C-alpha positions in Angstrom: 53.0 130.5 150.0 51.0 127.4 150.7 47.5 126.6 149.3 45.0 125.3 151.8 41.6 123.7 151.3 38.7 124.9 153.4 35.2 123.6 153.8 32.1 125.6 154.8 30.2 124.1 157.7 27.0 125.8 156.4 26.8 124.9 152.7 29.6 122.3 152.4 31.4 124.0 149.6 35.2 123.2 149.4 37.5 125.9 148.2 41.3 126.6 148.0 43.0 129.6 149.4 46.6 130.9 148.8 47.6 131.8 152.4 50.4 134.4 153.0 50.7 133.7 156.8 49.8 130.7 159.0 48.3 133.1 161.6 45.5 134.3 159.2 42.0 133.3 160.3 39.9 131.0 158.2 38.5 132.7 155.1 34.8 133.3 154.6 33.0 130.9 152.3 32.9 132.1 148.7 29.5 130.4 148.1 27.3 131.6 151.0 29.6 134.1 152.9 29.6 132.1 156.1 32.5 132.7 158.5 32.2 129.0 159.7 34.9 127.4 157.6 37.5 124.8 158.6 40.8 123.8 157.1 40.9 120.4 155.6 43.8 117.9 155.8 45.4 117.7 152.3 48.0 115.3 151.0 51.1 116.3 149.0 51.5 114.6 145.7 54.5 115.5 143.6 54.6 114.4 140.0 57.9 113.2 138.8 58.4 112.9 135.1 60.7 110.0 134.2 62.1 109.2 130.8 61.5 105.7 129.4 64.6 103.5 128.9 65.5 102.8 125.3 64.0 99.6 123.8 66.3 96.6 124.0 66.5 94.4 120.9 69.3 92.1 122.2 71.6 91.4 125.1 73.7 94.1 126.6 77.0 92.6 125.7 76.5 92.6 121.8 77.5 95.9 120.0 75.1 98.0 117.9 72.0 95.9 118.8 73.2 93.2 116.4 72.6 90.4 118.9 72.5 86.8 117.7 71.0 85.9 121.1 67.8 88.0 120.5 64.5 86.2 120.4 65.7 83.2 122.3 68.2 80.4 121.5 
């Protein structure tokens, strides 16, 4: 079920509503009770959690991070 944001044309309050069907009329304002609300355009923003790569102490070709090339030549 999607969550929509609505704004009241009377008092300006913005509120979110969990909507079960797209054919449902706009909900009444929870602040002033007005029936004059409109659906706002909202953006979708997923949050992806990425793991950080392990720290590099040398070059990739030297085994066990015992790189004689680390820190410059």
